[in-house]
N, C-alpha and C positions, 0 to 999 in steps of 0.2 A: 504494500500500500504506500502511495506517495506521501512523503513527509510534508507537513506544513512548514514553510520556511519563515521564521520570525527573526527579524534583525533588531538589535538593541543599539541605538546610537547614544553614546554616553559623553556627558560633559564632566570635566574635573570637579570633584567634590561630591559626586553621587554617593549616597550612603550605601555602605556594603550590605546592610540588612535589606534595604529595598530591592537591590539587585538579586540578592540571594533568595529572597522569597519568590521572585519572579522565575528565576532559573529552576528552583527546587520544584515548584508546582508543575512546570511543563515537563521536566525530566521524570518526575514521579508518575506522571500520567502514563508513560510507556510501560512502567513496571506494573501498574495496576491493570492496564488494558493494552496489550502489545501492538494493536493496530493504531493506537493513538500516538503516532510518531511526530515529533517536532524537531526540526533541525534549527539549532540556534546559532546565530552569528553575532559577535560583539565587535562594534566599531567605536573608536575614540574620535569624538568630534574635534578635539583640540589637543595640542601637545600637553603632556602632563606637567604640572607645576611642581617645583620642589616641595617636599613635605606632604604631597598628596599620597593617598594609598594607591597602590598600583592597580589601575583599572584592567579588567580582563580584555582580551581581544587585541586588535591591531589598529594603528592609526588609519583614519579615513584617507583614502588616496584617490580622489578624482571621480569615483563612481560608487553608487550605493548597492549595486547588484539587484538581483530579482528576488523580491520578498512578497509573501502573502500579506504580512504585516510588518511595519517598521515602527518601533516604539522609541520615542525620544525621552531620555531621562536626564534630569538636572536637579540640583538641590537648591538653587538660588535663582531668583527671577532676573538676575543681571547677566544672563547668558547672551553671548553674541553669536551671530551666524555669518560666517565669512561668505562673500559673494559666490564662490564656486560651490560651496555646500548649499547655499540658498537655491541656486539653479538646479542642483541635483535633487533636492527635496521636491521642488515644483515639478520636475520631470517625472519622478516616481509617482507623484500624485496624479499626473495626467495619464500615467500608464495603468491606473486603477489600484495601486497598492493602498491597503488600509493603513492610515497613519494614526499614531497614538502619541499622546503626551502624558507622561507620568510625573507626578509632583510638579516641579517647575518646568518640566518638559513641555507644558502647554504654552509657555512664553515664546520659544522659537517658532512654533507652528502659528501662533497668533501674529507674530511680527511679520511673517511672510504672507499673511492673509489666508492661510490654509484652514483657518477655523471660522472664517466669516460666515455667518448664518447658521452655525452649528452650536449645539449645546456643548458646554465644556465644564467639567468639574474642576473647581479651583479651590485650593486650600483656603480655609477661613482666614488665615493670616494675610493672604494676598488679595482677597476678593475685591476690596475697594480700589486698590491700585490697578488690578487687572481690568476691572470694569471701566475705569476712567481711561486707561490707555487703549483699550480695544473695544469700543462701543458696538462694533459690528458682531462681536461674539456674544452668545447668550450664556454668560457666566452663571453657574449654579453652585449651590452649597451641597450638592450631592456627594456621596462617596465616589461614585464613578458615573460616567455617561457613555453610552454607545449610541451615537447618532449617525445613522447611515454608515459611511466609511471612515468615521472618526471615533477613536476611543480615547477617553481621558480618565485619569484617576487622580484624586486630590493628594495622594501620597501615603506613606506608611503602609498599614495593613490593608488599605483600600486597593493597593496594587494587587494584592493577593485576591481580593474580592473580584476585581475585574478579570483576572486570569482564570479564576474558577468559572466566571461567566463565559469566557472564551472556550473553555473545555466543554461546558454544557452545550453551547451552540454548535461546536464542531462534532462532538461525540455523544451528547446526551447528558441529561441531568444525573444519571446514575454514576457516571465517571466522575463528575464534579463532586458529588457527595462522597465517593470513595476516596478521592484525593484529599478532601477536607478532613475526613476521618483519619487518614494517615498522618496529616499535619496537626492533628488534635485541635482542629478549629471547632469552636463551640457551635457555631451555626453559620450558614452561608448567608451573607448579607446582600440585599438587592441594591442595585445602583441608585435607585431613587431615594434611598434612606438618607436622611440629613446627617451631615457631619456633627459630631459632638463638640460643640464650641465651649471653651471654658466659661464658667459662670460669669466672671467679671466682664468678659468680652460680649457675652450675650446681653448682659444688663446695660452695658455701656457706662458702668459706674463701679467704683470701688468703695462706695459708701458701706461701712461695716454693718450697719443695722439692716440695710436693704439686703445685703448678701446673707446675713443670718436668717432673715425672714424667708427668703426664697429657698434656702437650704431646708428650713423646717417644712415648707410646703412640699418640696420634692420628696421628703422623707415620710410624709403623711398624706399619701394619695388615697388610700383605701378608706381611712377614717379622717376626713378633713377636720382641721382645727378651725375654731372661730377666729375672727379678726382680733377679738379681745384676748384670746389665748395666745395668739402669735405675739401680740404686743407685749403681753406679760413675760413671755419667754425671752424676748430680746431687750427687755427692760426699758421700754418707752411707752408712752400713753397711746391709746388707740388713735387719737387725733394726730399725734406726731407721726405715727406709722403711716396713716393715710396721706399726710403731707409729703412724706418721703417718696411713697409710691407715685403720687401725682406728679411730683417734681421730676423724677427720673424715668418713670415708665408711662406717664400720662394715663394712668388708670388706678382705680382703688384696689386695695389688696384682694378683696373678694373676687373682683373681675379677673385679675391676673391668675388667681388660684384656680378659678373655673377654667380658664383657657389652658392652664397647665394640665389639669385633669382630662380635659377633652382631647388634647394632643396625645396624651398617654393612651387614652382609650382608642384613638384612631390608629396609633402604632400597633396596639395589641390586635385590633380588628383586622388590619391588613397583613399582619405577620404571624398570627397564630390561628389555631383552629378552635379557640374558646368560643362558647356561645355568647350571643349579644348580651344576655342577662348577666352571665358571669363577668363579662368585661365591665358592664355598667356598675355592678356591685363592687368590683375590685378597684374602680376609680371613684368611689364615693357617692354613687347615685343610689337613691333609696329604692327605685323600682325600674323595671324595663321601660314603661311608658315615659317616665320622667327623663330617663337617659336618652331615649329616642327623640323626644321633642326638643330637649336642650341641644343635642347633637345636630339636629336639623336646623335649628335656629342659628347655629354657629357656622356649620360647614355648607349649609344649603342643600343637604341631602340626608336621608335617614341612614343609620348604620347598616341596615340590610342592603339598601341600594348601593352604598359605597363599597361594601364587600363584594357584591355581585358584579359591579362594574369592573372592579380590580381583577376578579377572576376571569372576566371576559376579555381581559387584555387592556383595559383602560389605564392611562397614566395619570397620576395625581401629583399636584404641587400643594404642599401645606400652605394654607392661606393665613394661618395665625402667626403672630410674631414670636411665639414662645417655642423654643426647641425642647424636645423631650427625649 
């Protein structure tokens, strides 16, 4: 059986762990299922700098070869693309090669216009910068995106998530599950899942009382606390707590708490097989009808409709500002 040819184009500074995860997942596939063969080629985009760890592969020399997929890896958004390399990347794109950007590897693709009109998963730390520099790219906060012939992953373990999706599409979900089990991966995450952004970055504030209050909310989803109880725990008055939430999040604590619970419920709804009633109760709603009506008022669809549409292949974007 013909092997899939995947090229890795590496910039200095690429993290060894990111590259190792990618290589391990693809090589392990052949051990699990012999017909799932991948031929890997590693190319260095630039001359190594002193002090860098030794990248695998050989320096890029004039042409990129013939690949089914070419994945660009970089660790910082300040990568440069020399004119000859830019011309070669545009050429392989015209020839139908699937191009991917892993971690900061989205930057060289965007610089060359090769992501214009595509969704691209961008690490939360770079999202504002990326969106400002490349307005023609649809930057997302997803773990990874596979939009037509472009593959992007925000970095870290999301690279492994993307490659498990590659295995599933090439050889079936059973192989992807088997490889994930060999790697002791707890579960296979879908591309549309949101990146877990650090709390202070999500809140846009380092106010200690606000942080304490939100941490309490996140730890008490099934049995929600009252606003008075939260205020008492963080040692402020109810009125002070409401002022802090209004100032930094433009909502009262109870509204933020409800959004947090609804986002958690939606995550469980789309990612688990739990019943709607079980999910509602586990997220602090007193009954099925109460959960469904509140869910519909917030997301514009009932829990059952949301789950059925997802199962039918619909794509969803969280509309709420709270990450869960």
